[in-house]
Phi, psi and omega in degrees: 000153181264095176244120182295143183298340178273352179286150177245113184238118180300143182297338181271357176283154178240115184239124180298152183301326183267003177283160179233129180242112187276186185301136170065019172285151177235120183240118185275182177293154178059034171253131177240125183241124188278175183300135175077355177291148183223128174251111193293305181187147174055033176265136183243124183228125174251151178260172359288122180220137176241125178242120185278187190294142165066018173279149185237125181246122181276168187302144172072015171281153186227128189228132170082011181282168185297146179296153172273358177296124183294343177280347181291126184244024178085011179298151179297127180210159193237164172227133179231126181241129184278205188269148168057032175277151171244114183250109189275186190299137172064020172290140177239128180234116184261146180287172184285181178224166179300323182287353182232020179092002175062031181210130164251131185225143175231131185281221185252151168062038178260154172242115174252109184283178189304140173069014173294141174241126176246111186279178184303139172065016175285154177233113177254131183280220182248151172061032177268161171233121174248110187284177188307132172077008177295137177245118181257111183290171180300142175068013179284145174243128176244120184284167181303143174067009177289148176237122182247120184289165188302141172062023174279142175250128178255112183297149181305145179073358178285159176240141171246122184286167180299145174060020176277152172236125179249125182292157183299152177063023178278150173247110188253114181241001174225174182292140178263126185297141173296148176071008187261163164252119186229138180208148173251135169244253170286325180223135183282135183223155168260130186257000179133189180291151176281068190303310184297313180298318180293321176298317181298331183263011169086015177293144181295149179302320181295323178296314181296316180296321177296317177295319180298318177296319178300318180292325176299317179292324180289323194245342189233358187265003180071025182255150168284173187298317181297318178295318180297318179298320179297317179295317180301312181295328182280329192252342185243123177301140184292145170208166194300315183292325176295317178298323177297317178299312182295319178296321178300316180295314183294330181274354186291133176262338182259356189084159183247156179281131179231000000 
């Protein structure tokens, strides 16, 4: 394995033969680093942490350190990072806490740009993009293919649905609808279906049009949420993505952005 002589690797860490540990990295006990993963330089990792194959960590990123939650009392908690992630400079990823299942997890094929913070017990799915300076609060869930714009803050316990796009500098204090384009200016609003993103990912034209009609009823028809849901069910033939949207709304505990 390629471990730079200035790196400090605990004897209890497990590093795959094809992994690379660059200058001045510090790897603690109970850290497992998979095949092809690379830590460029000055990366700090505490265990228990699992890093899967082919993920790339840029300088000064920090993984698996103790939560900033004042309720955290040093209980054993974990961090799991999936495959082929790109973790850019100064990203901070904190391990879980007892109150959140003792696990912070990041899936596969994600891009976390510089200065992203992922707090304790957050769950990041697959194929997401978190742009520079995004702050993910504790217990937040980000669904697959979501794109979060720069310097956006996601309040603790919020959910971001699959294939959603959140505009930069947004302050998100409620759940973000799947398939939506959502942004806050003076007031946060949903502007409709994430048409361009869904087209790029091969969603059928009929699916996109159905979602767009659903969003019109939710956001522009002057209806409350219950009335809008009734109209959607009455006027739009059911399909899987529509059912996912409706289920997401019905399951929301914080209310959804419209």
